[in-house]
C-alpha positions as CSV (number, residue, x, y, z in Angstrom):
1,M,15.9,171.0,123.9
2,F,15.5,174.5,122.5
3,A,16.0,174.9,118.7
4,L,17.1,177.7,116.5
5,R,15.5,177.0,113.2
6,N,16.3,178.1,109.7
7,A,19.7,179.7,110.5
8,R,22.4,180.3,107.9
9,L,26.0,179.7,108.9
10,A,29.0,181.6,107.6
11,N,29.8,178.8,105.2
12,G,26.4,179.2,103.6
13,K,24.7,176.1,105.0
14,S,21.1,176.3,106.3
15,V,20.8,174.5,109.6
16,D,18.8,174.1,112.8
17,V,20.8,174.4,116.0
18,G,19.7,172.5,119.1
19,I,20.6,173.9,122.5
20,E,20.5,172.0,125.8
21,G,21.2,174.1,128.8
22,E,24.3,176.2,128.1
23,R,25.6,174.0,125.3
24,I,24.9,173.4,121.6
25,E,23.6,169.8,121.4
26,S,23.4,169.5,117.6
27,V,23.8,171.3,114.3
28,G,21.8,170.0,111.3
29,H,18.1,169.4,110.6
30,L,16.0,168.8,113.7
31,P,12.5,167.3,114.0
32,E,9.6,169.6,114.8
33,N,9.9,171.1,118.2
34,P,7.5,173.7,119.7
35,D,10.2,175.2,121.8
36,S,12.0,177.0,119.0
37,F,13.0,180.3,117.4
38,D,12.8,181.0,113.7
39,C,16.0,182.7,112.5
40,G,14.4,183.5,109.2
41,G,17.3,182.4,107.1
42,H,19.6,185.0,108.7
43,L,23.2,184.7,109.6
44,L,24.0,182.9,112.8
45,L,27.5,183.4,114.1
46,P,29.4,182.5,117.3
47,A,29.1,185.6,119.5
48,F,32.0,188.0,119.0
49,I,35.0,188.2,121.4
50,D,36.7,191.5,122.0
51,T,40.3,190.6,122.9
52,H,41.5,194.1,123.7
53,V,39.6,196.8,125.5
54,H,40.1,199.2,128.4
55,L,36.9,199.3,130.4
56,D,38.3,201.4,133.2
57,K,38.9,204.3,130.8
58,V,35.8,204.2,128.7
59,L,33.6,207.3,128.4
60,I,35.9,209.8,130.0
61,R,36.7,211.9,126.9
62,D,34.5,214.8,127.9
63,D,36.3,215.0,131.3
64,L,39.7,215.5,129.8
65,A,41.7,218.5,128.8
66,E,42.5,218.7,125.1
67,H,45.9,217.3,124.2
68,D,48.0,216.6,121.1
69,N,46.4,213.2,120.5
70,T,49.7,211.3,120.7
71,L,50.1,208.3,122.9
72,A,52.1,210.2,125.5
73,G,49.7,213.1,125.4
74,A,46.7,210.9,126.0
75,I,48.4,209.1,128.9
76,D,49.3,212.4,130.6
77,A,45.8,213.9,130.0
78,I,44.2,210.9,131.8
79,H,46.3,211.3,135.0
80,V,44.0,213.9,136.5
81,R,40.9,211.9,135.8
82,K,42.4,208.7,137.0
83,R,43.3,210.3,140.4
84,A,39.5,211.1,140.7
85,Y,38.3,207.6,139.9
86,T,36.0,205.9,142.4
87,V,35.0,202.3,142.3
88,E,31.4,203.2,141.5
89,D,32.5,205.6,138.7
90,V,34.6,202.9,137.0
91,R,31.9,200.3,137.6
92,A,29.1,202.4,136.0
93,R,31.1,203.3,132.9
94,A,32.5,199.8,132.4
95,R,29.0,198.3,132.8
96,A,27.6,200.7,130.2
97,V,30.1,199.5,127.6
98,I,29.7,195.8,128.5
99,E,26.0,196.2,127.9
100,S,26.5,198.1,124.7
101,S,28.9,195.4,123.5
102,V,26.4,192.6,124.3
103,L,23.6,194.4,122.3
104,L,26.1,194.4,119.4
105,G,26.9,190.7,119.6
106,T,29.9,190.5,121.9
107,T,29.6,188.3,124.9
108,R,33.3,187.9,125.9
109,L,35.6,190.9,126.6
110,R,39.2,190.9,127.8
111,S,39.9,194.3,129.5
112,H,43.2,195.8,130.3
113,V,42.8,197.7,133.6
114,D,45.4,200.3,134.8
115,V,47.4,199.2,137.9
116,D,49.7,201.9,139.0
117,T,50.5,204.4,141.8
118,I,48.1,207.0,140.4
119,G,44.8,205.0,140.5
120,R,46.2,202.1,142.6
121,L,43.6,199.3,142.6
122,T,40.5,201.4,142.1
123,P,40.2,200.7,138.4
124,L,40.6,197.0,139.0
125,E,37.9,196.9,141.7
126,G,35.5,198.9,139.5
127,V,35.9,196.7,136.5
128,L,35.7,193.5,138.5
129,A,32.4,194.8,140.1
130,A,31.0,195.6,136.6
131,A,32.0,192.1,135.4
132,T,30.0,190.7,138.4
133,D,27.1,193.0,137.6
134,C,27.0,191.7,134.0
135,A,27.8,188.0,134.7
136,K,24.4,186.9,133.3
137,I,25.0,188.5,129.9
138,A,28.8,188.5,129.3
139,E,32.1,187.1,130.5
140,V,34.9,189.6,131.2
141,Q,38.5,188.7,131.7
142,V,40.5,191.4,133.5
143,I,44.2,192.1,132.8
144,A,46.4,193.8,135.4
145,F,48.0,196.5,133.2
146,P,50.9,198.7,134.3
147,Q,50.1,201.7,132.1
148,E,52.8,203.8,133.7
149,G,55.5,201.1,133.6
150,I,57.0,198.9,136.3
151,L,60.5,200.4,136.9
152,R,59.5,204.0,136.0
153,D,56.6,203.8,138.5
154,P,58.1,202.6,141.8
155,G,55.4,200.7,143.7
156,A,53.7,199.4,140.6
157,A,55.3,195.9,140.9
158,D,53.8,195.4,144.4
159,L,50.4,196.6,143.1
160,M,50.6,194.2,140.2
161,T,51.1,191.3,142.6
162,Q,48.2,192.6,144.7
163,A,46.0,192.9,141.6
164,M,46.6,189.2,140.7
165,A,45.9,188.1,144.2
166,A,42.7,190.2,144.1
167,G,41.3,188.4,141.1
168,A,42.9,189.7,137.9
169,H,42.7,186.9,135.3
170,V,45.7,187.9,133.1
171,V,49.1,189.5,133.6
172,G,49.6,192.6,131.5
173,G,52.7,194.6,130.6
174,M,54.0,197.6,128.6
175,P,57.8,197.1,128.3
176,H,58.4,199.7,125.7
177,W,57.2,202.4,128.1
178,E,60.4,201.9,130.2
179,L,63.3,204.3,129.8
180,D,66.1,202.0,128.5
181,T,66.7,198.6,127.1
182,E,67.8,197.1,130.4
183,S,64.6,198.3,132.1
184,Q,62.5,197.0,129.3
185,R,64.0,193.6,129.6
186,S,63.5,193.6,133.4
187,H,59.9,194.6,132.8
188,V,59.4,191.6,130.6
189,E,61.0,189.2,133.0
190,F,58.9,190.5,135.9
191,C,55.7,190.0,133.9
192,F,56.6,186.4,133.1
193,E,57.7,185.6,136.6
194,L,54.3,187.0,137.9
195,A,52.4,184.9,135.3
196,E,54.3,181.8,136.4
197,R,53.7,182.5,140.1
198,F,49.9,182.8,139.6
199,D,49.8,180.4,136.6
200,R,48.0,183.0,134.4
201,P,48.4,183.9,130.7
202,L,50.1,187.1,129.6
203,D,48.6,189.9,127.5
204,M,51.0,192.8,127.1
205,H,51.0,196.1,125.2
206,V,54.1,195.8,123.0
207,D,55.8,198.5,120.9
208,E,52.9,200.8,120.5
209,T,55.0,203.4,118.8
210,D,56.0,204.7,115.4
211,D,59.7,204.2,116.2
212,G,61.0,201.1,114.4
213,S,64.1,200.9,116.7
214,V,61.9,199.9,119.7
215,R,62.0,196.2,119.8
216,T,60.5,194.7,122.9
217,L,58.5,192.3,120.8
218,E,61.6,190.2,120.4
219,M,62.2,190.3,124.2
220,V,58.7,189.0,124.8
221,A,59.0,186.3,122.1
222,D,62.4,185.2,123.4
223,E,61.2,185.0,127.0
224,A,58.1,182.9,125.9
225,L,60.4,180.5,124.0
226,R,62.9,180.3,126.9
227,R,60.2,179.5,129.4
228,G,58.2,177.3,127.2
229,W,55.1,179.5,127.6
230,S,53.6,178.4,124.3
231,G,50.1,179.6,123.5
232,R,49.7,181.7,126.6
233,V,51.2,185.0,125.4
234,T,49.4,187.8,123.6
235,A,51.1,191.0,122.3
236,G,48.8,194.0,121.6
237,H,49.4,196.8,119.1
238,V,52.9,195.9,117.9
239,C,52.9,199.1,115.8
240,A,56.7,199.5,115.6
241,L,57.0,196.3,113.6
242,A,55.7,198.1,110.6
243,A,58.5,200.7,110.8
244,A,61.3,198.2,111.5
245,D,63.6,196.8,108.8
246,D,62.5,193.6,107.0
247,E,65.3,191.4,108.4
248,Y,64.2,192.1,112.0
249,A,60.6,191.8,111.1
250,A,61.1,188.3,109.5
251,R,63.2,187.1,112.5
252,V,60.8,188.2,115.2
253,I,57.7,187.1,113.3
254,D,59.2,183.6,113.1
255,K,59.8,183.7,116.9
256,C,56.2,184.7,117.5
257,A,55.0,181.8,115.4
258,R,57.2,179.3,117.2
259,A,56.1,180.6,120.6
260,G,52.4,180.2,119.6
261,M,51.8,183.9,120.4
262,T,48.7,185.9,119.5
263,V,49.0,189.4,118.1
264,V,46.1,191.7,118.6
265,S,46.0,194.7,116.2
266,N,43.9,197.7,117.2
267,P,43.6,199.7,114.0
268,V,40.6,201.8,115.1
269,T,42.6,203.5,117.8
270,N,46.1,203.4,116.2
271,L,44.9,205.0,113.0
272,V,44.0,208.0,115.2
273,I,46.8,208.1,117.7
274,M,49.8,207.2,115.6
275,G,51.7,209.1,112.9
276,H,51.4,212.6,114.4
277,G,55.1,213.4,113.8
278,D,54.9,212.5,110.1
279,H,54.3,214.8,107.2
280,G,53.3,213.7,103.7
281,L,53.3,210.0,103.9
282,I,51.8,209.4,107.4
283,R,52.3,206.1,109.1
284,R,49.1,204.4,110.1
285,G,50.1,202.6,113.3
286,L,49.1,199.2,111.9
287,T,51.3,196.2,112.5
288,R,52.4,193.8,109.7
289,V,49.1,191.9,109.5
290,A,49.9,190.2,106.2
291,E,53.3,188.9,107.2
292,L,52.1,187.8,110.6
293,R,49.2,186.0,109.0
294,A,51.4,184.4,106.4
295,A,53.7,183.0,109.1
296,G,50.7,181.4,110.9
297,V,50.7,183.8,113.9
298,N,47.3,184.0,115.5
299,I,45.9,187.5,114.8
300,C,42.9,189.2,116.4
301,F,41.3,192.7,116.1
302,G,40.2,194.6,119.2
303,Q,38.1,197.7,120.0
304,D,40.8,199.0,122.4
305,C,39.2,202.3,123.4
306,V,35.7,203.8,123.7
307,R,35.6,207.5,123.9
308,D,38.6,208.0,126.1
309,G,41.8,210.0,125.9
310,F,43.2,207.9,123.1
311,Y,40.1,207.5,120.9
312,P,37.1,209.8,120.6
313,F,34.8,207.2,119.0
314,G,33.8,203.6,119.6
315,R,30.8,201.8,121.1
316,G,31.9,198.2,121.6
317,D,30.9,197.2,118.1
318,M,33.2,194.4,116.7
319,L,31.5,194.5,113.3
320,E,32.6,198.2,113.1
321,V,36.0,197.3,114.3
322,V,36.4,194.7,111.6
323,L,35.2,197.0,108.8
324,I,37.8,199.7,109.8
325,S,40.5,197.0,110.2
326,A,39.7,195.6,106.8
327,H,40.3,199.0,105.2
328,A,43.5,199.6,107.1
329,A,44.9,196.1,106.4
330,H,43.9,195.9,102.8
331,L,41.5,193.0,103.4
332,A,39.6,192.8,100.1
333,T,39.3,189.2,98.9
334,H,36.8,186.6,99.9
335,D,39.6,184.8,101.8
336,D,40.6,188.1,103.5
337,H,37.0,188.6,104.6
338,S,36.9,185.1,106.1
339,F,40.0,185.9,108.0
340,A,38.5,189.1,109.3
341,L,35.6,187.1,110.8
342,D,38.1,184.7,112.4
343,A,39.9,187.7,113.9
344,I,36.9,188.4,116.2
345,T,35.7,184.9,116.6
346,S,37.8,181.7,116.3
347,N,41.2,183.4,116.5
348,A,40.0,185.3,119.6
349,A,38.8,182.1,121.1
350,R,42.3,180.6,120.5
351,S,43.9,183.6,122.4
352,W,41.6,182.8,125.3
353,C,42.6,179.1,125.1
354,L,38.9,178.1,124.6
355,D,38.3,174.5,123.5
356,A,34.5,174.7,123.1
357,Y,33.6,177.7,120.9
358,G,31.7,178.2,117.7
359,V,28.5,177.0,116.1
360,R,29.2,173.3,116.7
361,P,28.1,170.5,119.1
362,G,29.7,170.8,122.5
363,A,30.4,174.5,122.2
364,R,28.9,176.9,124.7
365,A,25.8,178.5,123.2
366,D,27.1,182.1,122.8
367,L,25.5,183.2,119.5
368,V,24.6,186.2,117.5
369,L,21.9,186.4,114.8
370,V,22.8,189.1,112.2
371,D,20.2,190.6,109.8
372,A,22.0,189.5,106.7
373,T,22.3,186.3,104.7
374,T,26.1,186.2,104.3
375,W,29.1,187.4,106.3
376,E,30.3,189.7,103.6
377,E,26.8,191.3,103.4
378,A,26.8,191.7,107.2
379,L,30.3,193.4,107.1
380,R,29.4,195.7,104.2
381,L,26.0,196.8,105.5
382,Q,27.0,196.8,109.2
383,A,23.8,194.8,109.7
384,A,21.8,194.8,112.9
385,R,22.4,192.2,115.5
386,S,18.8,191.2,116.0
387,R,19.3,188.6,118.8
388,V,22.1,187.5,121.1
389,W,22.4,184.4,123.3
390,F,24.8,183.9,126.2
391,R,25.1,180.5,127.8
392,G,22.1,179.3,125.9
393,R,19.8,182.2,127.1
394,P,18.6,185.2,125.0
395,V,20.3,188.3,126.4
396,A,19.7,191.0,123.8
397,E,17.3,191.9,121.1
398,T,17.4,194.7,118.5
399,Q,14.6,195.6,116.1
400,V,15.3,198.0,113.2
401,T,12.7,199.1,110.7
402,S,13.4,201.2,107.6
403,R,11.1,202.2,104.9
404,L,10.9,204.8,102.1
405,L,8.2,207.4,102.3
406,G,6.6,208.9,99.2
């Protein structure tokens, strides 16, 4: 058995962690063992999970024409680049960001991948290839994502079916992108039917708009409740909920809670891409994190974008994502900070339906050692991730030295 000695957990306890193969065997105080690694009293956390990223689009910003930085403008700007995608191009860019994420402590990523009549299945093939390339350092789930819509992009429905048959792990969707309410409802129904056919979970972009009258979140929640699809539905972004009236918000949040849904908020991108039509008081594109949390809805934070048409920054750093999200969502108390950690660890594991996650016996040994002694210190200082383990093996190491001169 391999031992991690003198590690500090998020709850402040100092422990040794015994690892046997891919699994954590014990957490406590272990007898002397020559096969060990001294954590030096630093913070040992379960490796982070990025529940929402677009690996097919990463690192294309410099290839795009300038645009108005709205959601529609970004989607249009990407069309030319998407037509020029090759499997190897997508594969190389996706692999670069997976590797960057692992160096920063993330060993599980769930990636939306465009499936449409522009790029067809090339993005899917490229990300699946990158996932295979990186299988020894990270686990990647791929979502078949109809970025251009289903009804408004004739042929996309067939491609979605092909994508699931070709190995996509999750059914995606984007119902608010359709042109009318009836089409939005048809989009939602199609996605659920596809998920049932392949017995896969759903992870859909929902109401990523400043317009509070757009309400496909309720369509998704209603369909999940009607079909009994509890715990297997994730809604990403949900920006319009912040602009909707309180009566609707309370009603749909209750439905999300009863349906066991996960909501993934992506403040790092939505702070940049939303609110461009506002003057004076500018909406921030953030969903109702506090109300969703109070209702018991599972909430996660995602990176979403890395230097693409939607967001010019990003590097796959979930600690950075949490810091920005904490600012945007007014997460300032000790309890808030604990929730912020959960949003990229245990809550994210729940969205993946993982039953063996964390720093506990029986969990897979996916771990990150942070150069800090507390979680709040790690968050404030954006501390280095000095060592990362995946399936019980060390897969990344970072050494940082700073000193004053003079």
